Structures are given as structure tokens and as C-alpha cells.
LOBANU-825927 format. One record per residue (C-alpha): residue number from 1; residue in one letter; x, y, z. Coordinates in Angstrom, 1 decimal. Layout:
R,NUM,a,X,Y,Z $
...
//
This chain:
R,1,x,132.2,90.2,85.4 $
R,2,x,133.9,92.2,87.8 $
R,3,x,137.6,90.9,88.8 $
R,4,x,138.6,91.5,92.4 $
R,5,x,142.1,91.2,93.0 $
R,6,x,142.4,89.8,96.3 $
R,7,x,145.2,91.2,98.6 $
R,8,x,144.5,89.4,101.9 $
R,9,x,141.9,91.7,103.2 $
R,10,x,139.5,90.4,105.9 $
R,11,x,136.6,91.7,103.9 $
R,12,x,137.9,91.2,100.3 $
R,13,x,135.4,88.5,99.6 $
R,14,x,132.9,90.3,101.1 $
R,15,x,133.1,92.8,98.2 $
R,16,x,132.2,90.1,95.8 $
R,17,x,129.4,89.3,98.4 $
R,18,x,127.8,93.2,97.9 $
R,19,x,128.3,92.9,94.1 $
R,20,x,126.7,89.5,94.0 $
R,21,x,123.8,90.5,95.9 $
R,22,x,123.4,93.5,93.3 $
R,23,x,123.4,91.0,90.6 $
R,24,x,126.8,91.6,89.3 $
R,25,x,129.0,88.8,88.3 $
R,26,x,132.5,88.5,90.0 $
R,27,x,135.6,86.6,90.1 $
R,28,x,138.8,86.5,92.0 $
R,29,x,142.5,86.5,91.5 $
R,30,x,145.5,86.5,93.4 $
R,31,x,147.7,89.5,92.7 $
R,32,x,150.6,87.4,91.1 $
R,33,x,148.1,85.8,88.4 $
R,34,x,146.2,89.3,88.0 $
R,35,x,147.4,90.2,84.5 $
R,36,x,147.0,86.7,83.3 $
R,37,x,143.6,86.7,84.4 $
R,38,x,142.4,89.5,82.9 $
R,39,x,143.7,88.7,79.7 $
R,40,x,141.9,85.3,79.8 $
R,41,x,138.7,86.2,82.0 $
R,42,x,138.0,89.9,80.2 $
R,43,x,136.4,91.7,83.0 $
R,44,x,134.7,94.8,82.7 $
R,45,x,136.4,96.2,85.7 $
R,46,x,138.9,95.5,88.5 $
R,47,x,138.8,96.2,92.1 $
R,48,x,141.8,96.1,94.2 $
R,49,x,141.1,95.3,97.6 $
R,50,x,142.5,95.9,101.2 $
R,51,x,145.1,94.0,102.9 $
R,52,x,147.4,93.4,105.8 $
R,53,x,150.6,94.8,103.8 $
R,54,x,152.7,97.8,104.0 $
R,55,x,153.5,99.4,100.9 $
R,56,x,157.0,100.6,102.1 $
R,57,x,157.8,97.0,102.7 $
R,58,x,160.1,95.2,100.0 $
R,59,x,158.1,92.1,100.2 $
R,60,x,154.4,94.0,99.8 $
R,61,x,152.2,92.5,97.4 $
R,62,x,152.2,93.9,94.1 $
R,63,x,150.3,94.0,90.5 $
R,64,x,151.9,94.2,87.5 $
R,65,x,151.5,98.1,86.1 $
R,66,x,150.3,97.1,82.9 $
R,67,x,146.7,96.7,85.0 $
R,68,x,146.2,100.3,85.0 $
R,69,x,147.0,100.8,80.9 $
R,70,x,144.5,98.3,79.6 $
R,71,x,141.6,100.9,79.5 $
R,72,x,139.9,99.0,82.1 $
R,73,x,137.9,100.9,85.0 $
R,74,x,140.0,100.4,88.2 $
R,75,x,138.9,100.8,91.7 $
R,76,x,141.2,100.6,94.7 $
R,77,x,140.1,100.0,98.1 $
R,78,x,142.5,100.8,101.1 $
R,79,x,145.7,99.0,100.4 $
R,80,x,144.4,98.6,96.8 $
R,81,x,144.0,102.4,96.4 $
R,82,x,147.9,103.0,98.3 $
R,83,x,149.2,100.3,95.9 $
R,84,x,147.8,102.3,92.7 $
R,85,x,149.2,105.4,93.9 $
R,86,x,152.4,104.0,94.5 $
R,87,x,152.6,102.2,91.5 $
R,88,x,151.7,105.5,89.2 $
R,89,x,154.1,108.0,90.8 $
R,90,x,152.3,109.1,93.9 $
R,91,x,153.9,108.9,97.5 $
R,92,x,152.6,106.6,100.6 $
R,93,x,153.6,107.1,104.1 $
R,94,x,153.0,105.9,107.6 $
R,95,x,150.1,108.1,109.3 $
R,96,x,148.0,108.1,112.4 $
R,97,x,146.0,104.7,112.5 $
R,98,x,142.5,104.7,112.0 $
R,99,x,140.4,101.7,112.9 $
R,100,x,136.6,101.8,112.9 $
R,101,x,133.9,104.8,111.9 $
R,102,x,135.1,108.0,110.5 $
R,103,x,133.2,110.7,108.8 $
R,104,x,133.6,111.1,105.5 $
R,105,x,133.2,114.3,103.6 $
R,106,x,132.7,114.9,99.9 $
R,107,x,134.5,117.9,98.5 $
R,108,x,132.2,120.8,97.2 $
R,109,x,133.6,120.7,93.5 $
R,110,x,133.2,116.6,93.1 $
R,111,x,134.8,115.9,90.0 $
R,112,x,132.9,112.5,89.5 $
R,113,x,130.4,114.2,87.2 $
R,114,x,130.4,111.2,85.0 $
R,115,x,130.8,108.4,87.4 $
R,116,x,130.4,108.2,91.2 $
R,117,x,128.4,111.2,91.1 $
R,118,x,126.3,109.7,94.0 $
R,119,x,128.9,109.8,96.5 $
R,120,x,127.8,111.1,99.8 $
R,121,x,129.4,112.4,102.8 $
R,122,x,128.4,109.9,105.9 $
R,123,x,130.2,107.5,108.2 $
R,124,x,132.6,105.2,106.6 $
R,125,x,134.7,102.5,108.0 $
R,126,x,138.6,102.5,108.1 $
R,127,x,141.3,100.0,109.1 $
R,128,x,144.7,101.3,107.9 $
R,129,x,148.1,102.5,109.2 $
R,130,x,149.3,104.2,106.2 $
R,131,x,147.9,106.8,103.7 $
R,132,x,148.5,108.6,100.4 $
R,133,x,150.2,111.9,100.6 $
R,134,x,151.0,112.8,96.8 $
R,135,x,148.6,112.0,94.3 $
R,136,x,149.8,110.8,91.0 $
R,137,x,149.6,112.7,88.0 $
R,138,x,146.0,113.0,86.6 $
R,139,x,144.1,112.1,89.8 $
R,140,x,142.0,114.6,91.9 $
R,141,x,140.6,114.5,95.4 $
R,142,x,136.9,113.8,95.9 $
R,143,x,136.6,113.7,99.4 $
R,144,x,138.3,113.4,102.8 $
R,145,x,138.1,112.5,106.7 $
R,146,x,139.8,114.3,109.5 $
R,147,x,143.0,112.2,109.0 $
R,148,x,142.8,111.4,105.3 $
R,149,x,142.8,114.0,103.0 $
R,150,x,142.4,111.6,99.8 $
R,151,x,140.0,109.3,101.4 $
R,152,x,138.2,109.3,97.6 $
R,153,x,139.8,110.2,94.2 $
R,154,x,139.5,110.0,90.5 $
R,155,x,141.4,110.0,87.4 $
R,156,x,138.5,110.7,85.2 $
R,157,x,140.6,110.4,81.8 $
R,158,x,141.7,106.8,82.8 $
R,159,x,138.7,105.9,84.6 $
R,160,x,140.8,105.0,87.8 $
R,161,x,139.5,105.4,91.3 $
R,162,x,140.8,105.0,94.6 $
R,163,x,139.0,105.1,98.3 $
R,164,x,140.8,104.9,101.6 $
R,165,x,137.9,103.5,103.5 $
R,166,x,136.0,100.0,102.7 $
R,167,x,132.6,100.7,100.9 $
R,168,x,131.9,96.9,101.1 $
R,169,x,131.8,96.9,105.2 $
R,170,x,128.1,96.9,106.2 $
R,171,x,128.6,100.1,108.4 $
R,172,x,129.8,102.2,105.6 $
R,173,x,127.0,104.5,104.9 $
R,174,x,126.3,104.4,101.1 $
R,175,x,128.8,101.9,100.6 $
R,176,x,126.9,99.4,98.5 $
R,177,x,125.7,102.3,96.3 $
R,178,x,129.4,103.3,95.7 $
R,179,x,130.2,99.7,94.2 $
R,180,x,127.0,99.7,92.2 $
R,181,x,128.0,102.8,90.5 $
R,182,x,131.2,101.6,89.8 $
R,183,x,130.0,98.3,88.6 $
R,184,x,127.1,99.6,86.5 $
R,185,x,127.7,103.4,85.5 $
R,186,x,131.4,102.9,84.9 $
R,187,x,132.0,99.4,84.0 $
R,188,x,128.8,99.0,82.3 $
R,189,x,127.7,96.0,84.2 $
R,190,x,123.9,94.6,83.8 $
R,191,x,122.4,93.6,87.0 $
R,192,x,121.0,90.0,87.1 $
R,193,x,119.3,89.6,90.8 $
R,194,x,121.2,86.7,92.8 $
R,195,x,118.8,84.4,94.7 $
R,196,x,119.6,82.1,97.6 $
R,197,x,118.8,78.8,96.6 $
R,198,x,118.6,75.8,99.3 $
R,199,x,117.6,73.6,96.6 $
R,200,x,120.7,73.7,94.6 $
R,201,x,122.8,73.3,97.9 $
R,202,x,120.7,70.2,98.8 $
R,203,x,121.8,68.8,95.3 $
R,204,x,125.3,69.6,95.4 $
R,205,x,125.3,67.9,98.9 $
R,206,x,123.4,64.7,97.2 $
R,207,x,125.9,64.4,94.5 $
R,208,x,128.8,65.1,96.7 $
R,209,x,127.6,62.2,99.3 $
R,210,x,126.0,59.7,97.1 $
R,211,x,125.0,56.9,99.4 $
R,212,x,127.8,57.5,102.1 $
R,213,x,126.9,58.7,105.8 $
R,214,x,127.7,62.0,107.2 $
R,215,x,128.5,62.4,110.9 $
R,216,x,127.4,66.3,111.5 $
R,217,x,128.3,68.3,114.2 $
R,218,x,125.9,70.1,115.6 $
R,219,x,125.5,72.6,118.6 $
R,220,x,122.1,73.8,118.4 $
R,221,x,123.3,77.1,117.0 $
R,222,x,122.3,78.5,113.9 $
R,223,x,124.8,77.5,111.3 $
R,224,x,125.3,73.8,112.2 $
R,225,x,121.3,73.3,112.3 $
R,226,x,120.9,74.7,109.3 $
R,227,x,123.7,72.9,107.8 $
R,228,x,122.1,69.4,109.3 $
R,229,x,118.7,70.2,108.2 $
R,230,x,120.1,70.9,104.4 $
R,231,x,122.2,67.7,104.6 $
R,232,x,119.4,65.6,106.1 $
R,233,x,117.0,67.0,103.1 $
R,234,x,119.7,65.7,100.9 $
R,235,x,120.6,62.1,102.2 $
R,236,x,117.8,61.4,104.4 $
R,237,x,118.5,58.8,107.3 $
R,238,x,122.2,58.7,106.3 $
R,239,x,122.6,61.8,108.3 $
R,240,x,124.1,60.9,111.9 $
R,241,x,123.9,64.3,114.1 $
R,242,x,126.5,64.3,117.0 $
R,243,x,126.4,66.7,119.8 $
R,244,x,129.4,66.9,121.9 $
R,245,x,128.3,68.0,125.6 $
R,246,x,131.8,69.7,126.3 $
R,247,x,130.4,71.6,129.6 $
R,248,x,131.3,74.7,127.6 $
R,249,x,128.0,75.4,125.9 $
R,250,x,125.1,77.5,127.5 $
R,251,x,122.9,75.9,129.6 $
R,252,x,120.1,73.8,128.5 $
R,253,x,121.9,73.2,125.0 $
R,254,x,121.5,69.6,125.2 $
R,255,x,117.9,69.9,125.5 $
R,256,x,117.5,72.5,122.8 $
R,257,x,119.3,70.2,120.3 $
R,258,x,117.1,67.5,120.9 $
R,259,x,114.2,69.3,120.4 $
R,260,x,115.8,70.3,116.8 $
R,261,x,116.7,66.6,115.9 $
R,262,x,113.5,64.9,117.4 $
R,263,x,111.0,67.3,116.7 $
R,264,x,112.0,69.6,113.6 $
R,265,x,114.8,67.3,112.1 $
R,266,x,113.7,63.4,112.7 $
R,267,x,117.5,62.0,112.6 $
R,268,x,119.6,59.3,114.9 $
R,269,x,120.9,61.8,117.1 $
R,270,x,124.0,60.9,119.3 $
R,271,x,124.7,62.9,122.5 $
R,272,x,128.5,62.2,123.9 $
R,273,x,129.0,63.3,127.2 $
R,274,x,132.6,64.5,127.0 $
R,275,x,132.9,67.3,129.9 $
R,276,x,135.9,65.6,131.8 $
R,277,x,137.9,65.0,128.7 $
R,278,x,137.6,68.8,127.7 $
R,279,x,138.0,70.0,131.3 $
R,280,x,141.3,67.6,131.5 $
R,281,x,142.5,68.9,127.8 $
R,282,x,142.1,72.7,129.0 $
R,283,x,143.8,72.4,132.3 $
R,284,x,146.7,74.8,132.4 $
R,285,x,146.0,76.0,129.0 $
R,286,x,145.9,79.9,128.6 $
R,287,x,146.8,80.8,125.4 $
R,288,x,144.0,81.7,122.9 $
R,289,x,145.2,79.8,119.8 $
R,290,x,146.6,77.0,121.7 $
R,291,x,142.8,77.0,123.6 $
R,292,x,141.2,77.1,120.4 $
R,293,x,143.3,74.3,118.8 $
R,294,x,142.8,72.2,121.8 $
R,295,x,139.4,72.1,121.7 $
R,296,x,139.3,71.7,117.9 $
R,297,x,141.4,68.7,117.8 $
R,298,x,139.3,67.1,120.6 $
R,299,x,135.9,67.6,118.8 $
R,300,x,137.7,65.9,116.1 $
R,301,x,139.0,63.0,117.8 $
R,302,x,135.3,62.4,119.2 $
R,303,x,133.8,62.6,115.8 $
R,304,x,136.4,60.1,114.4 $
R,305,x,135.6,57.5,117.3 $
R,306,x,132.0,57.9,116.0 $
R,307,x,133.0,57.4,112.5 $
R,308,x,134.6,53.9,113.7 $
R,309,x,131.2,52.9,114.9 $
R,310,x,129.7,53.8,111.5 $
R,311,x,132.0,52.4,108.9 $
R,312,x,130.0,53.6,106.0 $
R,313,x,130.2,57.2,107.4 $
R,314,x,132.8,59.1,105.3 $
R,315,x,132.0,62.7,105.5 $
R,316,x,132.0,65.3,108.6 $
R,317,x,129.5,68.0,108.0 $
R,318,x,130.3,71.2,109.8 $
R,319,x,128.2,74.7,109.8 $
R,320,x,131.5,76.6,108.7 $
R,321,x,130.7,80.2,107.4 $
R,322,x,132.9,82.6,105.4 $
R,323,x,133.5,84.6,108.5 $
R,324,x,135.1,81.7,110.4 $
R,325,x,137.2,81.1,107.2 $
R,326,x,138.6,84.6,107.0 $
R,327,x,139.9,85.3,110.3 $
R,328,x,141.6,81.4,110.1 $
R,329,x,143.7,82.7,107.2 $
R,330,x,141.2,81.6,104.6 $
R,331,x,142.5,83.3,101.5 $
R,332,x,146.3,83.4,100.3 $
R,333,x,147.8,86.6,101.6 $
R,334,x,145.1,87.0,104.4 $
R,335,x,146.3,87.4,108.1 $
R,336,x,145.7,84.9,110.5 $
R,337,x,143.6,86.4,113.3 $
R,338,x,142.4,83.6,115.2 $
R,339,x,142.0,79.6,114.6 $
R,340,x,138.4,78.9,114.5 $
R,341,x,137.7,75.5,115.9 $
R,342,x,136.4,74.2,112.9 $
R,343,x,139.2,75.5,110.4 $
R,344,x,142.2,76.5,111.9 $
R,345,x,142.1,73.6,114.6 $
R,346,x,141.9,70.7,112.3 $
R,347,x,144.3,68.1,112.6 $
R,348,x,146.2,67.0,109.1 $
R,349,x,145.7,63.4,109.5 $
R,350,x,141.7,63.5,109.9 $
R,351,x,140.0,60.3,108.4 $
R,352,x,136.7,62.2,107.6 $
R,353,x,136.4,64.3,104.3 $
R,354,x,134.9,67.6,105.4 $
R,355,x,131.5,68.7,104.2 $
R,356,x,131.1,72.2,104.4 $
R,357,x,128.2,73.6,102.2 $
R,358,x,128.1,77.1,103.8 $
R,359,x,131.5,77.9,103.8 $
R,360,x,131.2,80.8,101.2 $
R,361,x,128.0,82.4,103.1 $
R,362,x,127.4,84.7,105.5 $
R,363,x,125.4,84.7,108.9 $
R,364,x,122.4,86.7,107.5 $
R,365,x,122.6,84.3,104.1 $
R,366,x,122.8,81.4,106.1 $
R,367,x,119.8,82.4,108.0 $
R,368,x,117.9,83.2,105.0 $
R,369,x,118.8,79.8,103.7 $
R,370,x,117.3,78.2,106.7 $
R,371,x,114.0,80.0,106.3 $
R,372,x,113.7,79.0,102.9 $
R,373,x,114.5,75.6,103.6 $
R,374,x,111.6,75.5,106.1 $
R,375,x,113.2,76.0,109.9 $
R,376,x,111.0,78.3,112.2 $
R,377,x,112.3,81.7,112.8 $
R,378,x,113.3,80.8,116.7 $
R,379,x,115.7,78.5,115.3 $
R,380,x,117.4,80.5,112.7 $
R,381,x,117.0,83.9,114.7 $
R,382,x,118.7,82.5,117.8 $
R,383,x,121.9,84.4,118.5 $
R,384,x,125.2,82.8,117.7 $
R,385,x,127.4,81.3,120.1 $
R,386,x,130.9,80.5,119.8 $
R,387,x,132.1,76.4,118.6 $
R,388,x,134.8,76.5,121.7 $
R,389,x,132.1,78.0,124.0 $
R,390,x,132.5,79.7,127.0 $
R,391,x,136.4,78.5,126.7 $
R,392,x,136.7,82.0,124.5 $
R,393,x,134.9,83.9,127.1 $
R,394,x,137.2,83.2,130.1 $
R,395,x,140.5,84.9,129.5 $
R,396,x,143.0,82.6,130.6 $
R,397,x,142.7,79.1,131.9 $
R,398,x,139.3,77.5,132.0 $
R,399,x,139.0,76.1,135.4 $
R,400,x,135.8,75.0,136.7 $
R,401,x,135.2,77.8,139.3 $
R,402,x,135.7,80.5,136.4 $
R,403,x,133.2,78.3,133.9 $
R,404,x,130.6,78.7,136.5 $
R,405,x,131.2,82.4,136.7 $
R,406,x,131.0,83.1,133.1 $
R,407,x,127.8,80.9,133.0 $
R,408,x,126.3,82.9,135.9 $
R,409,x,126.9,86.2,134.4 $
R,410,x,126.2,85.5,131.0 $
R,411,x,122.7,84.2,132.0 $
R,412,x,122.1,87.4,133.7 $
R,413,x,122.9,89.2,130.6 $
R,414,x,120.7,87.3,128.4 $
R,415,x,118.1,87.0,131.1 $
R,416,x,117.9,91.2,131.5 $
R,417,x,118.4,91.7,128.0 $
R,418,x,115.2,89.6,127.0 $
R,419,x,113.3,91.3,130.0 $
R,420,x,114.1,94.8,128.4 $
R,421,x,113.1,93.2,124.8 $
R,422,x,116.4,93.8,123.5 $
R,423,x,117.7,90.5,123.3 $
R,424,x,116.2,90.0,119.7 $
R,425,x,117.4,93.7,118.8 $
R,426,x,121.2,93.0,119.1 $
R,427,x,123.4,90.7,117.2 $
R,428,x,124.8,89.2,120.0 $
R,429,x,125.4,89.9,123.9 $
R,430,x,127.1,87.9,126.3 $
R,431,x,129.5,88.5,129.3 $
R,432,x,133.4,87.8,129.6 $
R,433,x,135.8,86.7,132.6 $
R,434,x,138.4,89.1,131.7 $
R,435,x,141.4,87.8,133.5 $
R,436,x,141.8,91.4,135.2 $
R,437,x,141.7,91.9,138.8 $
R,438,x,140.4,95.2,140.7 $
R,439,x,139.7,96.1,144.4 $
R,440,x,136.1,96.5,145.7 $
R,441,x,134.6,96.8,149.0 $
R,442,x,132.0,94.1,150.1 $
R,443,x,130.5,94.0,153.5 $
R,444,x,132.9,96.9,154.7 $
R,445,x,136.0,94.6,153.8 $
R,446,x,138.6,94.6,150.7 $
R,447,x,138.1,92.5,148.3 $
R,448,x,140.5,91.8,145.5 $
R,449,x,138.2,90.1,142.4 $
R,450,x,138.1,89.7,138.9 $
R,451,x,136.5,92.0,136.2 $
R,452,x,133.7,91.0,134.1 $
R,453,x,132.9,92.7,130.8 $
R,454,x,129.7,92.7,128.9 $
R,455,x,129.8,92.9,125.3 $
R,456,x,126.7,93.4,123.1 $
R,457,x,126.7,95.0,119.4 $
R,458,x,125.1,95.0,115.9 $
R,459,x,126.0,93.2,112.9 $
R,460,x,124.6,92.1,109.7 $
R,461,x,127.5,89.3,108.6 $
R,462,x,129.8,89.4,111.5 $
R,463,x,132.5,91.2,108.9 $
R,464,x,131.8,94.6,111.0 $
R,465,x,129.9,95.7,113.9 $
R,466,x,128.8,98.6,115.8 $
R,467,x,128.6,98.2,119.9 $
R,468,x,125.2,98.6,120.9 $
R,469,x,123.7,101.5,123.1 $
R,470,x,121.9,99.7,125.8 $
R,471,x,119.7,101.9,128.1 $
R,472,x,121.5,102.9,131.2 $
R,473,x,119.1,101.5,133.5 $
R,474,x,119.4,98.3,131.7 $
R,475,x,123.3,98.5,132.3 $
R,476,x,123.0,99.5,135.6 $
R,477,x,120.6,96.1,136.6 $
R,478,x,123.0,93.7,134.9 $
R,479,x,125.9,95.6,136.9 $
R,480,x,124.3,95.2,139.9 $
R,481,x,123.2,91.3,139.3 $
R,482,x,126.8,90.4,138.5 $
R,483,x,128.6,92.0,141.3 $
R,484,x,126.0,90.5,143.7 $
R,485,x,125.2,87.1,142.1 $
R,486,x,128.6,85.9,140.7 $
R,487,x,131.3,84.9,143.4 $
R,488,x,134.3,86.6,143.1 $
R,489,x,133.6,89.6,141.0 $
R,490,x,134.8,92.9,141.6 $
R,491,x,133.3,95.3,139.1 $
R,492,x,131.5,94.9,135.6 $
R,493,x,132.8,97.1,132.5 $
R,494,x,131.1,97.8,129.1 $
R,495,x,133.0,97.1,126.1 $
R,496,x,132.4,99.9,123.4 $
R,497,x,134.5,98.7,120.6 $
R,498,x,133.6,98.3,117.1 $
R,499,x,134.8,95.8,114.6 $
R,500,x,137.3,96.7,113.3 $
R,501,x,139.5,96.9,115.1 $
R,502,x,137.9,94.2,117.8 $
R,503,x,136.6,90.9,116.9 $
R,504,x,133.2,89.5,118.3 $
R,505,x,134.8,87.7,121.2 $
R,506,x,137.6,88.6,123.4 $
R,507,x,139.8,85.3,122.4 $
//
């Protein structure tokens, strides 16, 4: 087993996911419990995750120095490497910030002959504002980037390793190979391939729910459909799927939901028209966090109203996945990025018990679980759509006029991407009403109108992403149609920001 000490990184859980996929068992520990956990669990190696903290700050998270004197191999990642350097006598200072892809170069005389011998040059994902400026005694550099001299290091005698980049990120080349080399070649772990098993999830649901009914929030999206399908297989007619027509979803979503829950999943679907309630609740709301929490609370209110009509309904099923959880401060020391409506917006006095079977899975794993359970590809392969819907794609207040604008712009993006046969080749593509205004000339007259942004990116698990190189002719057609067909729009811009630093949605 490899023990991962979680310092609150957005991708700490992803380290375990990568190792688990390779067939390596992992467990997690908070920093303050790390030494005790090592002594009771007896791992073969330790990984110190990244985190949002600052080494120079008095309140920075740390571990007992004894961790490095136990004879166990230790790999420090980002903050984990900085902390290791700091505790062992090195120096860490504020540096030029790096967020996103950088080129990592292995030094010609790589000293990691016995261990990370397959360390390769290539693109790595960085996300830091500090860097190690002086190595602790016994450490040697293995590789660097343009800004970071000690991007990969080794203390061969003590079996201590550090990398400033994130090997767990999907867009870090050779990252999974580095983690495998550490776990297998350094720590001596044996591989036992992990297999996704929907039957075990179905069994767990059945055991948890027993004879109670489950009100399941459905939206027509991948996560909620897969979770409803698994719950339905576990409890049959005790599943009550509820679709709330908020007016914030893509056109014809209600038809898609009806198809799924009458043709693919036979259940007593409940559809609630709540468009006016949502627009009234969002009136005057401009802050993204308040917006998300307002939407989350209203959804819960509606589900609990349904629970009154079904007295034997004890659970609320949700398609929450791990990327929702971690951005909503899902681990003890993580930063709060945004409140996902199904995580951070939940009221404390909720009467229903949450049932979230997919909470520890990632998007690509959820898709595969859906396939294994028997859902068709057009369902599991559908692009994600945010739970708060278009509300988080309208910067500022969600008025009826701006909601109509974003719906038209978004439909143009989707239509043109489908026409160009690109829709199924990107993870997600959509339009955003930015809330920024600029001057335009229409009909020989001056117009001061809103700017629309287009975002399209490639990702595997939503934890990291790379923007899509859409052909210019496709972008040109999208831009031309939006400025001509969407009222009161001045211009179109294309978002070319990776994650990190940008999140997928603008709000």
C-alpha cells in the first residue's frame, strides 16, 4: 500500500486514482495524523501531495520530520516537495507563478539510475507560486523547466524524491509512468489491476436503501442518468426520478429525460415546472457563489416537497462525482473553489439522506460504469452540462433577456461543432455571456453591446484540461452567426486558457 498524505491539493485524490488504475492499493491521511498512520498501516511508500498553502506562512501545514527517517521511500509533489526541502534544510522562496503546461527537461546526467530511470522530457502541468531555491543535503537535480531549476530531484541514499509538477494530471506527459516507477520500482509494490464493477455499487445501494424509496435528481446528463440507472437496478420501482424544469437547461432537455426514463429506464418519472420559481429566486443575484447556493437550495426545497408526497422516500439520489466534491472543498485542507449546487449549496436542515454512489469516481469512470451497466453510447458519451445550467454561463444577473441570448449562442456553438464533426471530439463546448461590453458597428451605426465568449476543451476527468484547437473556418462561422443572430452582441472571443489555472465554467 502507498500512503498519500493529503495537503489539500485539488488533485490529491487523483494521485490515488492513477495508482489505483495501475493496480496499486492506496490510503489517505491528513498531515497531522501522518506519522501515526504510517506506524499503524505500514505502507511501502509515502507520497506528499500538493496543496494551496505557503511554506513561508506560520500556519502552513506540515508533517513530523520523523517521516523522512523511517527508511520508507517518499515522493513529494509540488507543495509536498517544497515542504520536504524546507524540513530537511533546503530553502523555499516566492517565485514567478506557473499555472498550466510547461516543458520539463531531464538533465543529461540523470542520477536516478536505480529508480526513476524512465523519467522523460516533455510537457508537465504546473500550479505553484513558490519554488525550492536551495537543495537539502544529499539531494541532486534530475530535471528542470524554464523557471524551475529543481523541477525533479533525488536523494538516492535516503530514497527521497521531489517533483515540482503534477504527475497525476492527465496532461502531464509520462506522469502515470513516473507514479508507476515510484510505486513498483522504488517501493516494490505488486500490481493487482483495478476493475470497475457496477454490480458492487448496485449491491451497496441495495444494502443502504433496503425497502425505502429514493427520490433521484435527474437532468438528462451523464452523471445523474448513470446514478439513476444503478439505483433503479438496485431497488426497482422504489426509484422516483424527478426532473425539475428550471428553465436553465438546454432546449428539449425535458424530451431527453422522458426518453431516458420511459424507453431506457422504466420508472415513474416526475417532471416539475419550476421556471418561474428559479427566475424569481435569481432576480438581482450577481455573485457566482450566491447564485450557485440559491439554485442548490431551491432544488432541495423542491425535492423535499416531493418527499412529503412520498412518505416512504428516505433518500435523495444525486449524480455527484469527485470533481464536484473537491472544488466545493471536499477534503479537510482543500481550498474552496466554487460551491457545486449538489455539494456546496445543500442546506443543513435537509430531511432526506444523501445517496451519492458515484461520489469518489471521475467522469471517465462514470461513463465506463454506465457502459458496463448497459446504457447506450449516445447517453454515456454526451457532453457534460452544469447542474445550475445556463445560470453559470451568464456572468452577473440571469435576466430573461440574457438567458435567451446565451441559449441562442450556445445552440449555435453546438450546431456548428456538430456540422464540423467536432462535437464528439471535444469534452465540452459552449458559449458564455461575459458581462463585458464593447463597441460595435451595425448598420453603419454605433452599438455598445455584450461580448460572448466561446469555450471548448479536451479533458479526461475534468481535473485538468487543454483548450481545443478549433479550425479557424469553424470559429469564423460560429462568430459570424452569433453576432448576427444573437440580439445585442458586439463581438465573440475564444477562451484559450488551460486548467489550471482556469476552471471549466466561468462561474
